[in-house]
ChimeraX commands (.cxc) that place a marker at each C-alpha (Angstrom):
marker #1 position -26.50,74.05,-54.05 radius 0.5
marker #1 position -26.97,76.66,-51.36 radius 0.5
marker #1 position -24.14,77.96,-49.24 radius 0.5
marker #1 position -24.41,77.45,-45.53 radius 0.5
marker #1 position -22.36,78.81,-42.66 radius 0.5
marker #1 position -23.32,75.91,-40.46 radius 0.5
marker #1 position -20.62,73.79,-38.88 radius 0.5
marker #1 position -20.69,70.26,-40.41 radius 0.5
marker #1 position -20.73,68.78,-36.90 radius 0.5
marker #1 position -24.02,70.50,-36.16 radius 0.5
marker #1 position -25.70,69.23,-39.32 radius 0.5
marker #1 position -27.94,66.25,-38.65 radius 0.5
marker #1 position -26.57,62.94,-39.83 radius 0.5
marker #1 position -22.94,64.07,-39.93 radius 0.5
marker #1 position -20.49,63.33,-37.17 radius 0.5
marker #1 position -16.89,64.33,-36.83 radius 0.5
marker #1 position -14.48,62.19,-34.85 radius 0.5
marker #1 position -12.64,64.06,-32.12 radius 0.5
marker #1 position -8.96,63.20,-32.57 radius 0.5
marker #1 position -7.86,65.01,-29.42 radius 0.5
marker #1 position -9.54,62.73,-26.90 radius 0.5
marker #1 position -7.45,61.53,-23.97 radius 0.5
marker #1 position -7.79,57.79,-23.36 radius 0.5
marker #1 position -9.08,56.65,-19.96 radius 0.5
marker #1 position -6.37,56.26,-17.32 radius 0.5
marker #1 position -6.29,52.44,-17.26 radius 0.5
marker #1 position -7.04,51.96,-20.95 radius 0.5
marker #1 position -5.19,49.65,-23.28 radius 0.5
marker #1 position -3.50,52.28,-25.34 radius 0.5
marker #1 position 0.00,51.02,-26.07 radius 0.5
marker #1 position 2.49,48.60,-24.57 radius 0.5
marker #1 position 5.52,49.89,-22.67 radius 0.5
marker #1 position 8.71,47.89,-22.18 radius 0.5
marker #1 position 10.98,47.92,-19.14 radius 0.5
marker #1 position 14.12,46.44,-20.71 radius 0.5
marker #1 position 15.89,45.74,-17.41 radius 0.5
marker #1 position 13.19,43.25,-16.42 radius 0.5
marker #1 position 13.13,41.35,-19.73 radius 0.5
marker #1 position 14.97,38.02,-19.57 radius 0.5
marker #1 position 14.22,37.08,-23.20 radius 0.5
marker #1 position 12.15,34.12,-21.99 radius 0.5
marker #1 position 9.96,34.54,-25.11 radius 0.5
marker #1 position 6.71,33.80,-23.26 radius 0.5
marker #1 position 5.14,36.97,-24.63 radius 0.5
marker #1 position 6.03,36.10,-28.23 radius 0.5
marker #1 position 4.94,32.46,-27.90 radius 0.5
marker #1 position 1.57,33.32,-26.36 radius 0.5
marker #1 position 0.74,36.15,-28.76 radius 0.5
marker #1 position -2.12,34.96,-31.01 radius 0.5
marker #1 position -1.15,37.44,-33.74 radius 0.5
marker #1 position 2.62,36.88,-33.72 radius 0.5
marker #1 position 3.12,40.65,-33.66 radius 0.5
marker #1 position 6.04,40.56,-31.21 radius 0.5
marker #1 position 9.62,40.29,-32.44 radius 0.5
marker #1 position 12.03,39.34,-29.64 radius 0.5
marker #1 position 15.69,38.60,-30.17 radius 0.5
marker #1 position 18.47,38.07,-27.69 radius 0.5
marker #1 position 21.78,36.41,-27.01 radius 0.5
marker #1 position 23.56,34.89,-24.02 radius 0.5
marker #1 position 26.54,36.36,-22.20 radius 0.5
marker #1 position 28.79,34.93,-19.55 radius 0.5
marker #1 position 28.18,36.44,-16.13 radius 0.5
marker #1 position 30.62,36.32,-13.22 radius 0.5
marker #1 position 30.09,33.64,-10.57 radius 0.5
marker #1 position 27.78,34.51,-7.71 radius 0.5
marker #1 position 30.48,33.82,-5.15 radius 0.5
marker #1 position 34.13,32.83,-4.87 radius 0.5
marker #1 position 34.77,29.35,-6.24 radius 0.5
marker #1 position 31.49,29.34,-8.15 radius 0.5
marker #1 position 31.12,28.53,-11.79 radius 0.5
marker #1 position 30.46,31.25,-14.37 radius 0.5
marker #1 position 26.82,31.81,-15.10 radius 0.5
marker #1 position 25.04,32.60,-18.35 radius 0.5
marker #1 position 22.41,35.30,-18.71 radius 0.5
marker #1 position 20.16,36.30,-21.59 radius 0.5
marker #1 position 20.53,39.80,-23.02 radius 0.5
marker #1 position 17.77,41.53,-24.98 radius 0.5
marker #1 position 18.89,42.61,-28.47 radius 0.5
marker #1 position 15.58,43.53,-30.09 radius 0.5
marker #1 position 12.01,43.89,-28.90 radius 0.5
marker #1 position 9.51,45.22,-31.41 radius 0.5
marker #1 position 5.73,45.27,-31.79 radius 0.5
marker #1 position 4.03,45.36,-35.17 radius 0.5
marker #1 position 0.95,47.47,-34.45 radius 0.5
marker #1 position -0.58,46.55,-37.80 radius 0.5
marker #1 position -0.93,42.97,-36.51 radius 0.5
marker #1 position -1.59,43.60,-32.80 radius 0.5
marker #1 position -5.19,43.23,-31.65 radius 0.5
marker #1 position -4.49,44.71,-28.17 radius 0.5
marker #1 position -5.60,41.59,-26.34 radius 0.5
marker #1 position -3.02,42.05,-23.57 radius 0.5
marker #1 position -1.95,38.43,-23.38 radius 0.5
marker #1 position 1.72,39.45,-23.62 radius 0.5
marker #1 position 1.37,41.79,-20.64 radius 0.5
marker #1 position -0.44,39.15,-18.58 radius 0.5
marker #1 position 1.97,36.26,-19.26 radius 0.5
marker #1 position 5.19,38.20,-18.60 radius 0.5
marker #1 position 6.47,36.72,-15.30 radius 0.5
marker #1 position 9.07,39.48,-14.86 radius 0.5
marker #1 position 6.86,42.58,-15.21 radius 0.5
marker #1 position 8.68,43.82,-18.28 radius 0.5
marker #1 position 5.52,44.79,-20.21 radius 0.5
marker #1 position 2.91,47.33,-19.12 radius 0.5
marker #1 position -0.14,49.04,-20.57 radius 0.5
marker #1 position 0.39,52.77,-21.13 radius 0.5
marker #1 position -2.72,54.88,-21.78 radius 0.5
marker #1 position -1.45,56.58,-24.91 radius 0.5
marker #1 position -2.75,56.46,-28.42 radius 0.5
marker #1 position -0.60,54.77,-31.04 radius 0.5
marker #1 position -0.45,56.73,-34.30 radius 0.5
marker #1 position -2.73,54.96,-36.76 radius 0.5
marker #1 position -1.47,56.77,-39.83 radius 0.5
marker #1 position 0.71,53.86,-40.92 radius 0.5
marker #1 position 3.96,55.81,-40.69 radius 0.5
marker #1 position 5.35,53.60,-37.91 radius 0.5
marker #1 position 3.56,50.25,-37.85 radius 0.5
marker #1 position 6.52,48.66,-36.02 radius 0.5
marker #1 position 7.86,50.21,-32.82 radius 0.5
marker #1 position 11.28,49.15,-31.59 radius 0.5
marker #1 position 12.37,48.86,-27.95 radius 0.5
marker #1 position 13.57,52.47,-27.66 radius 0.5
marker #1 position 10.10,53.68,-28.65 radius 0.5
marker #1 position 8.44,51.19,-26.32 radius 0.5
marker #1 position 10.66,52.32,-23.44 radius 0.5
marker #1 position 9.52,55.91,-24.00 radius 0.5
marker #1 position 5.94,54.88,-23.17 radius 0.5
marker #1 position 6.99,53.96,-19.59 radius 0.5
marker #1 position 6.50,57.57,-18.50 radius 0.5
marker #1 position 2.78,57.21,-19.27 radius 0.5
marker #1 position 2.24,54.00,-17.28 radius 0.5
marker #1 position -0.03,54.81,-14.31 radius 0.5
marker #1 position 0.77,53.42,-10.87 radius 0.5
marker #1 position -1.14,50.29,-9.87 radius 0.5
marker #1 position -4.30,50.75,-7.83 radius 0.5
marker #1 position -3.78,50.68,-4.07 radius 0.5
marker #1 position -4.26,47.42,-2.23 radius 0.5
marker #1 position -7.56,46.83,-0.49 radius 0.5
marker #1 position -7.00,47.53,3.22 radius 0.5
marker #1 position -9.81,45.12,4.13 radius 0.5
marker #1 position -8.26,42.21,2.23 radius 0.5
marker #1 position -6.58,39.30,3.99 radius 0.5
marker #1 position -2.81,39.47,4.23 radius 0.5
marker #1 position -0.87,37.55,1.61 radius 0.5
marker #1 position 0.36,34.10,2.64 radius 0.5
marker #1 position 3.95,35.26,2.26 radius 0.5
marker #1 position 3.40,38.16,4.65 radius 0.5
marker #1 position 1.71,35.93,7.23 radius 0.5
marker #1 position 4.55,33.40,7.00 radius 0.5
marker #1 position 7.19,36.13,7.34 radius 0.5
marker #1 position 5.43,37.58,10.39 radius 0.5
marker #1 position 5.21,34.12,11.95 radius 0.5
marker #1 position 8.94,33.52,11.37 radius 0.5
marker #1 position 9.80,36.93,12.80 radius 0.5
marker #1 position 7.71,36.19,15.92 radius 0.5
marker #1 position 9.48,32.82,16.40 radius 0.5
marker #1 position 12.89,34.47,15.96 radius 0.5
marker #1 position 11.98,37.21,18.41 radius 0.5
marker #1 position 10.79,34.64,20.98 radius 0.5
marker #1 position 14.07,32.73,20.66 radius 0.5
marker #1 position 16.12,35.91,21.18 radius 0.5
marker #1 position 14.27,36.76,24.40 radius 0.5
marker #1 position 14.90,33.36,25.98 radius 0.5
marker link #1:1,2 radius 0.2
marker link #1:2,3 radius 0.2
marker link #1:3,4 radius 0.2
marker link #1:4,5 radius 0.2
marker link #1:5,6 radius 0.2
marker link #1:6,7 radius 0.2
marker link #1:7,8 radius 0.2
marker link #1:8,9 radius 0.2
marker link #1:9,10 radius 0.2
marker link #1:10,11 radius 0.2
marker link #1:11,12 radius 0.2
marker link #1:12,13 radius 0.2
marker link #1:13,14 radius 0.2
marker link #1:14,15 radius 0.2
marker link #1:15,16 radius 0.2
marker link #1:16,17 radius 0.2
marker link #1:17,18 radius 0.2
marker link #1:18,19 radius 0.2
marker link #1:19,20 radius 0.2
marker link #1:20,21 radius 0.2
marker link #1:21,22 radius 0.2
marker link #1:22,23 radius 0.2
marker link #1:23,24 radius 0.2
marker link #1:24,25 radius 0.2
marker link #1:25,26 radius 0.2
marker link #1:26,27 radius 0.2
marker link #1:27,28 radius 0.2
marker link #1:28,29 radius 0.2
marker link #1:29,30 radius 0.2
marker link #1:30,31 radius 0.2
marker link #1:31,32 radius 0.2
marker link #1:32,33 radius 0.2
marker link #1:33,34 radius 0.2
marker link #1:34,35 radius 0.2
marker link #1:35,36 radius 0.2
marker link #1:36,37 radius 0.2
marker link #1:37,38 radius 0.2
marker link #1:38,39 radius 0.2
marker link #1:39,40 radius 0.2
marker link #1:40,41 radius 0.2
marker link #1:41,42 radius 0.2
marker link #1:42,43 radius 0.2
marker link #1:43,44 radius 0.2
marker link #1:44,45 radius 0.2
marker link #1:45,46 radius 0.2
marker link #1:46,47 radius 0.2
marker link #1:47,48 radius 0.2
marker link #1:48,49 radius 0.2
marker link #1:49,50 radius 0.2
marker link #1:50,51 radius 0.2
marker link #1:51,52 radius 0.2
marker link #1:52,53 radius 0.2
marker link #1:53,54 radius 0.2
marker link #1:54,55 radius 0.2
marker link #1:55,56 radius 0.2
marker link #1:56,57 radius 0.2
marker link #1:57,58 radius 0.2
marker link #1:58,59 radius 0.2
marker link #1:59,60 radius 0.2
marker link #1:60,61 radius 0.2
marker link #1:61,62 radius 0.2
marker link #1:62,63 radius 0.2
marker link #1:63,64 radius 0.2
marker link #1:64,65 radius 0.2
marker link #1:65,66 radius 0.2
marker link #1:66,67 radius 0.2
marker link #1:67,68 radius 0.2
marker link #1:68,69 radius 0.2
marker link #1:69,70 radius 0.2
marker link #1:70,71 radius 0.2
marker link #1:71,72 radius 0.2
marker link #1:72,73 radius 0.2
marker link #1:73,74 radius 0.2
marker link #1:74,75 radius 0.2
marker link #1:75,76 radius 0.2
marker link #1:76,77 radius 0.2
marker link #1:77,78 radius 0.2
marker link #1:78,79 radius 0.2
marker link #1:79,80 radius 0.2
marker link #1:80,81 radius 0.2
marker link #1:81,82 radius 0.2
marker link #1:82,83 radius 0.2
marker link #1:83,84 radius 0.2
marker link #1:84,85 radius 0.2
marker link #1:85,86 radius 0.2
marker link #1:86,87 radius 0.2
marker link #1:87,88 radius 0.2
marker link #1:88,89 radius 0.2
marker link #1:89,90 radius 0.2
marker link #1:90,91 radius 0.2
marker link #1:91,92 radius 0.2
marker link #1:92,93 radius 0.2
marker link #1:93,94 radius 0.2
marker link #1:94,95 radius 0.2
marker link #1:95,96 radius 0.2
marker link #1:96,97 radius 0.2
marker link #1:97,98 radius 0.2
marker link #1:98,99 radius 0.2
marker link #1:99,100 radius 0.2
marker link #1:100,101 radius 0.2
marker link #1:101,102 radius 0.2
marker link #1:102,103 radius 0.2
marker link #1:103,104 radius 0.2
marker link #1:104,105 radius 0.2
marker link #1:105,106 radius 0.2
marker link #1:106,107 radius 0.2
marker link #1:107,108 radius 0.2
marker link #1:108,109 radius 0.2
marker link #1:109,110 radius 0.2
marker link #1:110,111 radius 0.2
marker link #1:111,112 radius 0.2
marker link #1:112,113 radius 0.2
marker link #1:113,114 radius 0.2
marker link #1:114,115 radius 0.2
marker link #1:115,116 radius 0.2
marker link #1:116,117 radius 0.2
marker link #1:117,118 radius 0.2
marker link #1:118,119 radius 0.2
marker link #1:119,120 radius 0.2
marker link #1:120,121 radius 0.2
marker link #1:121,122 radius 0.2
marker link #1:122,123 radius 0.2
marker link #1:123,124 radius 0.2
marker link #1:124,125 radius 0.2
marker link #1:125,126 radius 0.2
marker link #1:126,127 radius 0.2
marker link #1:127,128 radius 0.2
marker link #1:128,129 radius 0.2
marker link #1:129,130 radius 0.2
marker link #1:130,131 radius 0.2
marker link #1:131,132 radius 0.2
marker link #1:132,133 radius 0.2
marker link #1:133,134 radius 0.2
marker link #1:134,135 radius 0.2
marker link #1:135,136 radius 0.2
marker link #1:136,137 radius 0.2
marker link #1:137,138 radius 0.2
marker link #1:138,139 radius 0.2
marker link #1:139,140 radius 0.2
marker link #1:140,141 radius 0.2
marker link #1:141,142 radius 0.2
marker link #1:142,143 radius 0.2
marker link #1:143,144 radius 0.2
marker link #1:144,145 radius 0.2
marker link #1:145,146 radius 0.2
marker link #1:146,147 radius 0.2
marker link #1:147,148 radius 0.2
marker link #1:148,149 radius 0.2
marker link #1:149,150 radius 0.2
marker link #1:150,151 radius 0.2
marker link #1:151,152 radius 0.2
marker link #1:152,153 radius 0.2
marker link #1:153,154 radius 0.2
marker link #1:154,155 radius 0.2
marker link #1:155,156 radius 0.2
marker link #1:156,157 radius 0.2
marker link #1:157,158 radius 0.2
marker link #1:158,159 radius 0.2
marker link #1:159,160 radius 0.2
marker link #1:160,161 radius 0.2
marker link #1:161,162 radius 0.2
view
């Protein structure tokens, strides 16, 4: 066998994977959790086709909204974990969350098997990598809610000037 000083990447037929690539900005890298928005409704866990989400919570009594009101009950998140060895990165959990508690963060999850399950503290750390949403299209029609609010404001203004 002859010795060669050639780089193995330059040899024909051999390819080396670049492990230092940055994922695209809006890629599906990992899932970030905003704990304050999670109401433990379990929609994400129920809709997940891989059952890779582990969500646990309990209820606590909350003070009444006003004087004379009855005490309310609210759900509190105890555990939120994702098993990356089961996740297929479909994004259904992010899409079905009605409270915007889950986001895509363009970061690469370590695939070395050291941490196949990430708990909520780890998922919260990914929030710093979540990019802002794209700007709204200025040529788009106004949302129905905005049109209705403007109409109500115009009626209220007309009544005040009478």
